[in-house]
N, C-alpha and C positions, 0 to 999 in steps of 0.2 A: 504494500500500500504506500502510495506517495504521500509525503508529509510536507506541509507548508507552514510558514509563519503566518501568512494571510491568504485567505481565499475570498474572492469576490463573486457574488452571484448576480449576473447581469452585466452586459458590456455596453450600456448606453454611456452618455457623456459623464455621468457620475461614476459609474463602475469602472470604465477604462481609465479615467483620470486618477481614481483612487489606486488602481493597480499600478499605474506608472509611478505615482508618488511613493507608494510602498517600496517598489523596486529601487527607485532612486535612493531611498533611505536604507538600503541594504537588506531588505527582507525578501525571503524566498516567496514568490507570489504566484498564485494561480487565478485564472478568471474562467467562469463557466457561462456559456451562452447557449440557449436552446435553439437558436436559428443558425443557419450556415454562414451568415455574415455577421460581423461585429458592428457595433454602433448603436444598437437599440432603436427605439422609435424615432429619435431625433434624426439620425443619419439615414435610416431606411424608409420610414413612412411619415416623417414629420418635418422638422426644420429645413433640412437640406433639399429634399425634393420639392417642397412647396416654394422655397425661394428660387429654385431653378425655374419652375413654371411661372412664378411672378415675374422674373426677369425676361423670360422668353415672351410672355404675353405682353409685357410692357414694350418690348421692341416691335412686336406686331402692331400694337395700337399706335405707336409713334409713326410707323411706316404708313399707316392708313390716314391718320389725323394730323400729324405734326411735321412730317418731313417737308411738305410743300412750303410751310412757313419759313423753313430754313433754306429755301432755294434748291431743295433736292427733289427732282422729278423722276418718278419711276414709270417707265412706259408700260402700259398694260395694267391689268388688275393685280393687286397684291393678294396672294392666295395663302391660305393656311394649310400647312401639312402637319396635322395633329400627330400622326404617327412619328414623324421625325422629331417633333417637339418632345414627345414622350421618350423617344430614344435618347435624346440629349439629356433629359432629366435622369434617366436610368444610368447613363454614362457618368454623370456627376456623382450620383449616389455610389456607384461602383468604385470610382477613384477614391472617394472619401473613406469608404469602408476598407478598401485596400490599404489606405494610409494608416488606419487604426491597427490593422494586422501587422504592418511594418513596424509600428511603435511597440507592439507586443514582442515581436522578435528582437528588436533592438534592445529592449529592456529585459530580455530573457525571462519573460512571463509565460508560463505554461497555459495554453488555451485548451479548454475542454468543450466539445460540442455536445449538448444534451440538456435535459431538464435537471436542474440541481434541486435536491430536496434534503432536508435535515433527517439524519438517522438519530442523532443526538446533538448536543451542543458543540461538538468538535468534529463530527463526521458528516460528510455530504455525499449522498448517493447521486450519481450522474447517470441518467437513463438516456442513452442515445439509440440510434438505429442498430439494434442487435449487439450493442457493445456497452453493457452496463459496468460501472466501476464505482468504487468508493475511495474518496480521498480524506485525509485528516488535516485539520488546520487549527493552529492555536487561536487565531482571531479570524472572524468571519464578518464580511460586510455584505449586507443585503442591499442590492441596487436593482430591484426587479421592475421599477418604473410604473407606468400606468397604461391604461387603454381607454378608448373613447367610451364615454358614458351615453346612456340613452334615457328615454322615458318609458315607464312600465307598460304603457298601452301601445307603444310603437314596435312593430315587427320589422327588424332590419333584415331585408332579404339580400342586401349587399349587391343588388343589381340596379334597382330603381330607388329603393329607400336605403341610403348609403351613409357611411361614416367618412371621415377624412381619408382613411386608408384607401377606400375604393375611388374617392374623388380624385386621387392623385394618378389614377391609371385608366380613366375613361377612354373609350375608343371612339367616342363621338362628342361633339359639343351639344349640350342640352339645348332644347328649344326654350324651355323655361325651368330654371332651377330654383326650387323653393329651399331656402336655408332656414332651419329652425335653430335660432341662437345667434345673437348679435355680438359675440365675443371675437377674440383674435382669429381663431381658425376659420370660423364661418365667413368673416369679412374678407380674409385673405383669399380663400378659395372662391368666394363669391366674385371678387374682383377679377380673378384669373378668367373665369368663364364669361363674365360680362365683357371683358376685353375681346374675347374670342367670338363674341356674337350672341351669347345666350341672354335671354331675359332673366333677371335675377330679382327675387323678392325675399327680403329678410324679415323673419318674424321673431320678435324678442319679447319675452315675458315681462321684463322690467321696463321702466319708463325711459330708458336710453340705452344706446349701444355702448360697447366697452365700459360697462357700468362700474368696474373697479378703478377706473382711471378718473382723473379730474374732469368735472362736468364740462369745462371749457373745451377739452379735447373731444369729448363725445359730441358736443354740439357742432364743432367745426368739421369733424370727420363726416358726420351724417350729412351736413350741408354739401360737402365736396362730393361724396359718393352719390348723392341724389343728382347732382349736376352731371355725373358720369352715367346716369341712367338706372341706378339701383333703386328699387322701391323698398320702403320700410313700413312695417306695422309694429310699433312699440306698444308697451302696456297691453300685450295681446297674449292670451293663454290658449295654447294649442290643446284641443280636446281629442282629436282623432286624426290618424293618417291612414288612408286606405289606397290600395293599388288595384286598378282594374286594367289588366293588360299593360300597356305602356303609359297609362295615365295615372297620376297620383292626385288624390284629392285630400286636402287638409281642411278641417273645420276648427274654428277657433272663436273665442269670445274677445271682442275688443274692449277698450277701456270703459265703454258705456254698457258692457255686458250684452252687446248685440252680436249675434252670431255672424261670422263671415266665412266664406268658402273660397279657397284658392286652389286652382288646378295647374299642374305642371307635369313634365315628363320625368323629372328627377327630384328627389327630396334629400338634401344633405342634413343629417341630424348632427348638430354641432352644439351640444349643451354641456360641454366640459369633458373632463377626463376623470377616471377613478383609479385608485391604486390597484396594482396587480400583484396578487400573492398566490394565485392558483398554482397548485403543485409544489409549493414551497414546503409544506408540511411543518409549519412553524410550531405547531403544538409539540412535536417530537423533541424540539430543543427547548420548549418552555417559553417561547417568545410570545409576548402579549400583543394583540391587535386592539385598536379602538373600535368604537361603534360605526365608524366610516370605512373600516377595513384597512386602515393605515397601521403600520408598525409603530408602536409606542416607543418614543425615545426621550432621553433627558436632554439638557442643554449641550451635552457633549456628543449627541447623536448615538448614545449607548442605549441598548434595549435593557429590559429588566434582567437579561442574562449577561453577565459582566464581560464576556469575551465576544459578544455579538453586537454589531453596530448596524445602522440602517441609514440610507441617504436618498436624496432626490424625491421623485414623485411619490414614492411609497411611504414617505413620512409627511408630517404637517408642513404647511407653508406653501408658497406659490410653486406651481408646477412649471419650472423653467430650466432649460438645459444648463444655463450658466450658474444657477443656484445649486444644481446638483454637482457641478464641477467643483465649486467652492467647498461644498460639503465633503466631497470625495477627498480633496486635498487636506481639509481639516482633520478628518478621521485618521488618515494615514499619518499625519504629523502627531496627533494625539497618541496613537499606538506607539510611535517612536519616542514618546516621552517629551515632546515639545509642547508649547502653549499657544497654539494658534487661536484665532477668533474670527467670527463672521458678524458683520453689522447687517442684519437683515433689512434694516431700513434703507440701506444703500444698494439693494439688488434692483437694477433697472428693469422696467418692463417695456417691451417694444411690440408694435403692430407693424408688419411689413407691407401694408398697403402702400399705394402712392397717392397722396403724400404719406410718408411714414409718420408713425406716432410713437413717442418715447416719453418715459416718465420716471422720476426717481424721487424718493422722499415722500413727504406728506402732501396729500391733496388739500385743496381749500376746504372741502367738506370735512375732512378729518380734523383740520386745525380748528374749525368752528366747533366741532363736537368736543374737542379737547379743551376748549376755552382759551386757546393760545392767541394772543394778539399779534397780528401779522400785518405786513404791508405787501403790496403786489406791484410787480412791474410787467407790462406786456409790450411786445413789439411784433408787428405784422411782417411776415416774410416778403410781402409785395413791396415793402419799402426798401428792399436791398437791391443794389445794382446787380449782384450775382444772380439773384432770383429772376430779375427781368431779362438778363442775358440768356438764361437757360429756359425761360418760360415757366418756371416752377414758382408761381407767385402765391399759391394757396398756403394757408397755415399761419402759425404764430408761435412765439416763445413766451412762456409765462414763468416768472420767478417769484416765489413766496419767501419772504425773509422776516425774521423776528423783529417786531416793532421797536424794541428797545436795543437789542444787541446787534441787529443787522445780519445775524447769522442766517445763511441760506437754509431753509427748511424743506423746500421742495422745488423741483424744476420740471415743467411740463411743456412738451414740444409737439408740434405737428408741422411737417414741411419736408422739403427735400433733404435727404441724408440725415435726418434727426436720429436714426438708429446709431449712427456714428457720433453725432454731436453730443449725445447724452453722456458719453464718457467724460467729457469736460466737466459736466455737472457732478458726476460721481466723484471725480478727482477732487474738485473744489470742496464738496461736502465731506469727503473723507478727511480733509485737512481743516474742516470747520471754517471754511472761508465765509466772509461777509459778502453781501451784494457789492459793497464798495470795492472789495478786493478784485472781484471779477470785472467790475466796471473800469478799473485802472490798469488791467492787463491789456497789452497790445494784441489785437486780433488782425490777422492779415486781410488786406483788401484787394479785390472783392472776394468775399467768401460768405457761405451761409452762416458760418460761426459768428460773424459780426452781429447777428441777431441776438446771440446770447449776451454779448457785451451791452447791446442797446437795451435789452430787457433788464439787465442789472442796473444800468443807468436810470431806467424808468422807475425801478424800485428804490433808487437812492435819490430822494428829493425830486422825483419826476424830471430827471436830467437827460432823457433820451434826446439824441442829437438829430435824428433823421425822420422824426414825425412831429 
């Protein structure tokens, strides 16, 4: 029987990063993955393929709608080759997964393919195709991730009533895609198929889309997506989803409790994700789960069994790949006797629609609820020379700072490249910068980042220069 210092169950961003960091710290490490490719949901059926399709569909839309404005004329009709677009997406996924395999080899991490389940607190049974084995590990990290959630009355046939997994490999562009859920995944995939020619209708139970983000971002994003042709029903409760041949009918109650009916040929159910522990046999190791199916952990991500840890989507907190990575690193360093920490308030959230949406720290709603006195600075992207040059004039930057100390408490962005710009806000807040600090830093001209400086100026005695 092979024996390890650390065994990681699950090879998503949290799992493989944990394995790499353990190996870097001198521990003999194994990683167990039930699928034939490494990388978990993020690399295979999540972040990476969805971004590939977002980029491809963006190019297609630009060719149809915007190239002429730049003096680029294409003779004949611009045509979509969906099969080739999907092939490119698959190639990006393959390259990325192969990159993880390379990192495992480079760091001398043993990779086991099969379902890992506990026999007891130090032994893991690995069931593969006709090749079962058991390994022993002093420490074990659970990183089994999550899977798409649904509603109890919806039957997912994975043909017409689908999750994000199936939406990433459709063989045709829907005529009308109904998206249940106005969160990140639904909006990103909804925009992909809207660009490719589908009619898209988003149905959201709460009173606004991206409801966990600052309301200013929700309002602005809905306005922009409406302009792009996406229809919205917010404060709407879905009651039934029925398929008749190729037609899907959903019935729902709107905010006035009036029943509405929407018909389409595909329904994307995008109501969040739930932790995945199927087959883990946590009971055999004595590991406790909570009432939501998550693995219970303390502040050190340690379970009630002292040598077993859990990270990522399978534990409490936001379900984000970069949060899982930070937790994977932290656990590895804790096992090695170091004293790492994570500031969960500074885990940024991003929506990769165009314009992109990004946020870190407290929202205005949270600050009000907490009774914190704050000041606000806003700056519209359309006031930037860089935005006018590229034609990306939608969006804004909003900075919230403490009324007395001027410390930045939250930064909320919608606009071109805000997924990258948010890192400036995270860096500033990690060092507890004031709005004045950001306002006095030189930002290159012309850049989208100038909007961050201007919003900081606006928060500092309303000193924005270009509005």
